[in-house]
N, C-alpha and C positions, 0 to 999 in steps of 0.2 A: 233271564227272558222266560224261560219255562215257567218260572213263579208267576210272572203276570199272565201268560196264556192260561194256567191253571186257575187263576183267581177270576179272569173274566169267565171263563166257562162256569166256575162256581157260582158267580153272581148271577148268569143266566139260567141255571138249574137250580137255584138255592130253593129250598122249601121252608114254609114257615116253621117256627118252633112249635112242637106238639104242646097240648095243654100241660102234660107232665115236665116238659123242660122249661115252659114258662114258669111254672110254679117251682122249680128247682131254683132258676135264676132269681125268683122274688125271695126265695129264702137265703141266698147268698148275699144279697146287695142291701144296704141300707136303702130306706125309701126315696131319697132324693138321687141316689145312684140307679135305682131301678127305674124311676121315673124317665130319668135320661136314655137308660138302656132301651125301654120300651118306645122312645121316641126315634130310635134309629130305624132305618129302612129294614125290611124283612131279611134282605140278603145279608145286610151287616150284622143283623142279630144273629143269623145263621152261622156266618163266619165267627163272629166272636164266641159263641157256644162251641163251635167246634174246635176253636183255640183251646177252650177251656177243657174240653174233652181229651185232646191231646197232651194237656198237662197231667193226665191222669186224674182229673176231676180234683186236683190238689187244692184243699180249701185255702191254703196260704198265697196261692197263685190267682185264685177264682176272680177277686175284684178286678185283677190288672188284665186277666184275660179277656173278661167280658167286657171291659170298658175302653179297651185302648184305642179303638177307632172311631170313638164318639164324636170327635170334631166333625165327622162327615157329615152330620145333621146340618152342618151350616151351610152345606153345598149339595142339595139334592139334585144328582145326576144320574144317568143312566150308565149303563156298562160301557157304551160306546164312548161316550163324552169323558167318563173316567179314564178309560184307555187312552185316549188322544191327550188328556192333561197330564197323564203319568209320562208318556212317551215325550212331549213337549219339555217337561220338567228334565226328564233324563238326558235330552239332548240341549239342555240350557237355552232352550226357546223361550224368550220372555211372555208369561201369561198374564192374564188379567180376569176381573170378574170371578166368576163362579170357578174358572179352572185355578186361579190363584188361592181362593178359598180352600178347594180341595187339595192343593198341594201343601197347604198350611194347616191340614186339618189336625196334625199333632199338636202343635202350640196352641191351636184353638180349643181344641180338646183337654188339654191340660188346665187350660185357665177354667172350663166349666167344670172340670172335675175338682179343683181346688176350692172353688165356690160350693161345690156340693159335699165337700167334706171327705173326698177321698184321700187314701193313705199318700205319703210322700213318694213312695214307690210308684204307686201307680200313675200319680202325676208325671214322676221323671220319665217313667217309661214310654207312656202316651206321648209326651213332648219329644222325646229324641229317637224312637223307634223308628227305623230298624237299626241304629247305631249301638255301639257297645256301651256297657255300663258307666256312668259316671263314676268318679270316686267316691267311695262311701256307700254305696248300694251293692248289695248281694249279688256278684257276678254270676254265680251258678244259677241262680233263681232267674236271672236276666236272661241267659243264654236258654235255659228251658223255654221260657215265654217266646224269645225270639226263633227258636226252632219250630215251636209249635204254630207260630204265624206264618211259617214259609211252607205253605201247601205245595 
């Protein structure tokens, strides 16, 4: 629950990426992925960049860190709606419309990323986070990303 409160506060206080941060992102991602990244809400860009920074700016984890929440572009909602959707989902209350899309942002983002040419690791992490690494994927890298995502 503390994680969700921090995420809510972070969304409210998020600052846009600086020009140098945006340039760094552009240099790390292939063009189709960069286009998806910059389509995300500023708060989601900030969160993704901060996850990347918390990995130690590891170039092997950059794509996944930056793209793991891209499916949220399919459900543009503010922090209050996101919070209610998250709580409803956690309480197993059936949701529909944009709340259901938000709930399913992982699989939605994974499909977007597969189409855009992301790595299998990025697609898998995006689809299943915050769950454990599926068989065949680097569990240590997965855990580093999961830890970086838990602010």
